[in-house]
C-alpha positions in Angstrom: -0.1 0.2 -0.1 1.0 3.2 -0.8 0.4 6.2 1.3 -0.1 9.6 -0.8 0.7 12.9 1.3 -1.3 15.9 -0.5 0.5 18.3 1.2 -0.8 22.0 1.8 1.7 24.9 1.1 -0.2 27.8 1.2 -0.3 30.2 -1.1 3.2 31.4 -2.4 5.3 32.3 0.7 7.1 29.4 2.3 6.6 30.5 5.8 3.3 30.1 5.5 4.1 26.0 5.7 3.0 24.1 9.0 5.1 22.2 11.2 2.8 19.3 9.9 3.7 19.9 6.5 7.4 20.1 7.3 6.7 16.6 9.0 4.8 15.0 6.1 7.5 16.7 3.2 10.5 14.7 5.6 8.4 11.7 5.8 8.3 11.2 2.1 10.8 8.3 0.6 9.5 10.3 -3.0 7.9 14.1 -3.7 6.5 14.5 -7.0 7.0 18.2 -8.6 5.4 19.8 -11.4 6.5 21.5 -14.0 4.4 23.6 -16.2 6.9 25.1 -18.9 9.6 28.2 -19.2 7.4 30.8 -18.5 5.8 29.5 -15.1 8.9 27.9 -14.1 8.6 29.7 -11.1 6.0 27.6 -9.6 7.5 24.5 -9.4 11.0 26.5 -8.1 9.0 27.4 -5.6 8.3 23.9 -4.9 12.1 23.4 -5.1 13.5 25.9 -2.9 10.9 24.3 0.0 12.0 20.9 -0.2 15.6 23.0 -0.6 14.8 24.7 2.8 13.1 21.8 5.3 13.4 18.6 3.6 16.5 16.9 5.7 15.5 13.6 5.3 18.6 12.4 2.8 16.5 9.4 1.4 13.7 11.4 -0.1 13.6 11.1 -3.6 12.6 14.3 -5.6 10.8 13.8 -9.2 10.0 16.6 -11.1 7.5 15.3 -14.3 5.6 17.7 -17.3 2.2 18.5 -16.6 0.3 17.9 -19.6 -2.0 20.9 -21.5 -6.0 20.5 -21.4 -7.2 19.7 -25.0 -8.5 22.7 -26.7 -10.3 19.7 -29.2 -12.3 18.8 -26.3 -15.2 21.2 -26.9 -17.4 20.1 -23.7 -15.5 21.7 -20.8 -15.9 19.4 -17.8 -15.1 16.3 -20.8 -12.2 18.4 -21.4 -11.1 18.4 -17.6 -11.9 14.7 -17.1 -9.8 14.1 -20.3 -6.7 16.2 -19.2 -7.4 14.9 -15.1 -6.7 11.4 -16.7 -4.0 12.2 -18.9 -2.0 14.0 -15.3 -3.0 10.5 -13.1 -1.5 8.9 -15.6 1.5 11.1 -15.3 1.3 9.8 -11.9 1.2 6.6 -12.2 4.4 6.3 -14.1 6.8 8.8 -12.0 5.6 6.9 -9.1 6.0 3.4 -10.5 9.8 4.7 -12.3 11.2 6.7 -9.0 9.6 4.9 -5.5 11.8 2.0 -5.4 11.1 -0.1 -2.2 9.1 3.0 -0.9 5.9 3.9 0.6 5.3 7.5 1.3 4.6 9.6 -1.8 4.2 13.7 -1.5 2.8 15.8 -3.7 2.8 19.6 -2.7 -0.2 21.5 -2.9 -0.8 24.9 -3.8 -3.4 26.5 -1.1 -5.3 23.9 0.6 -6.4 20.9 -1.1 -9.6 20.9 -0.4 -10.2 24.2 -2.0 -10.8 24.0 -5.9 -7.9 22.3 -6.6 -8.0 19.1 -8.4 -5.5 16.9 -6.8 -8.1 15.4 -4.7 -9.6 14.0 -7.9 -6.9 13.0 -9.5 -5.6 11.3 -6.9 -9.3 9.0 -6.7 -7.7 8.2 -10.5 -4.3 7.3 -9.7 -6.2 5.3 -6.6 -7.8 3.0 -9.2 -4.3 2.3 -10.4 -2.0 1.7 -8.1 -3.2 0.5 -4.3 -3.2 4.0 -2.3 -4.2 5.4 0.9 -4.8 9.5 0.7 -3.7 11.8 3.4 -4.3 15.9 3.5 -2.4 18.2 5.4 -4.0 21.5 5.6 -3.2 24.3 4.4 -3.1 28.5 4.3 -6.0 29.2 1.3 -5.6 31.7 -1.5 -8.8 33.4 0.2 -7.0 33.4 3.7 -4.2 34.8 2.1 -6.3 37.8 0.7 -8.4 38.7 3.5 -4.6 39.0 5.0 -3.4 41.0 2.4 -6.1 43.7 2.7 -6.5 43.0 6.4 -10.5 42.5 6.5 -13.0 39.9 7.2 -14.3 37.5 5.4 -17.8 38.2 6.6 -20.5 40.4 7.9 -21.7 40.1 11.2 -24.2 36.5 10.7 -23.2 37.0 6.7 -23.4 34.1 4.2 -20.4 33.9 2.4 -20.1 32.3 -1.1 -17.3 31.0 -2.5 -17.4 30.6 -6.4 -16.0 30.8 -9.8 -15.1 33.7 -13.1 -17.3 32.1 -15.3 -20.2 31.5 -12.7 -20.3 34.8 -12.6 -20.2 35.5 -15.6 -22.9 33.3 -16.6 -24.9 33.8 -13.0 -24.4 37.0 -12.0 -23.7 38.0 -8.4 -24.9 34.9 -5.8 -28.8 35.1 -4.9 -28.6 34.9 -0.9 -25.4 36.4 -0.3 -23.6 39.8 0.6 -20.5 38.2 -0.2 -18.8 36.7 -3.0 -15.1 35.6 -3.1 -14.2 34.4 -6.9 -11.7 32.4 -8.0 -10.1 30.9 -11.2 -10.7 34.1 -12.4 -8.7 34.5 -15.7 -10.8 37.4 -17.4 -12.0 39.5 -14.6 -15.4 38.3 -14.4 -16.6 41.7 -11.7 -16.8 43.5 -15.2 -20.3 41.8 -16.5 -21.7 42.4 -12.9 -23.8 46.3 -12.7 -21.1 48.3 -10.5 -23.6 50.1 -8.5 -23.2 49.4 -4.7 -20.5 46.9 -5.5 -17.0 46.9 -3.7 -13.9 45.0 -4.6 -10.9 43.8 -2.9 -8.4 42.0 -5.3 -5.4 40.8 -4.5 -2.6 39.0 -7.7 0.4 36.9 -6.7 -1.7 36.7 -2.6 0.7 35.7 -0.2 4.4 35.8 -2.4 6.8 38.4 -2.7 5.3 40.3 -5.2 2.1 40.0 -4.0 -0.3 42.8 -5.3 -3.7 44.4 -3.9 -6.4 47.2 -4.9 -9.3 47.7 -3.5 -12.6 50.2 -3.8 -15.7 50.6 -5.3 -16.0 48.3 -8.4 -16.8 51.5 -10.6 -13.9 53.3 -9.7 -10.8 51.0 -9.8 -11.6 48.7 -12.3 -9.3 50.4 -14.7 -6.7 50.0 -12.1 -7.0 46.2 -11.4 -7.1 45.2 -15.0 -4.4 47.1 -16.1 -2.3 46.2 -12.9 -3.1 42.7 -13.4 -2.1 43.1 -17.7 1.1 44.5 -16.4 2.0 41.6 -13.5 1.1 38.9 -16.0 3.1 40.8 -18.8 6.2 40.5 -16.3 5.8 37.6 -14.6 3.9 35.3 -17.8 1.7 34.7 -15.8 -0.4 35.6 -13.0 -2.9 34.6 -10.2 -5.3 36.5 -8.8 -8.4 36.1 -6.6 -10.8 38.7 -5.1 -13.7 39.4 -2.6 -16.9 40.9 -3.8 -19.2 42.6 -1.4 -22.4 44.5 -1.5 -22.7 47.8 -0.1 -25.7 47.5 1.1 -24.6 45.4 3.5 -21.8 47.5 4.9 
């Protein structure tokens, strides 16, 4: 039986690592590090740096593998994602078989926390269908926590509900019904621009928790262009961007 440890490593700041995460890293016989090409090499580089900083077990092997890309020929979004996850799981199995040897513990370092808008657990389910596997999770600091910390704001209003959603949902369905606050993740299109800005306030952060963190807040009607320009400039400079934002109706403020 192989123990697969999915270790939340926070949102980009190595200081976000918990003691539990450090223990899990050092208990591993094999650590898997995905790479996403030269333009996103700093993502793999952070994982490498974490291992260099906290990995003290000389017996632990570190293996890298290149992540496949989604197949644009598959028109249906869910089918495209499922096929992508299948391909990733196959690479996990291949890399584990080639590098685990006689070991029994495999670790994968997950941005933020494995439970929040992350597909690592779903990929692990696919791997478990191919290898004898027991999955363990070490929680990490989420991008939501990094966002609210960056702006020094509470996540919720007093007794107020919060919806965590995606840019696709905002574009298709508008501001979530029944909520004062919405946290929007996985949004490459700044989808809040599709909403009526009247009465909406936004707290936006790019590279939350990282050394190059950028934060902007204000009334949506006033800061939309600033956010768009800042985001585009940062993406050009780094080749990629991860951002997250919180929207709140002013009526509840």
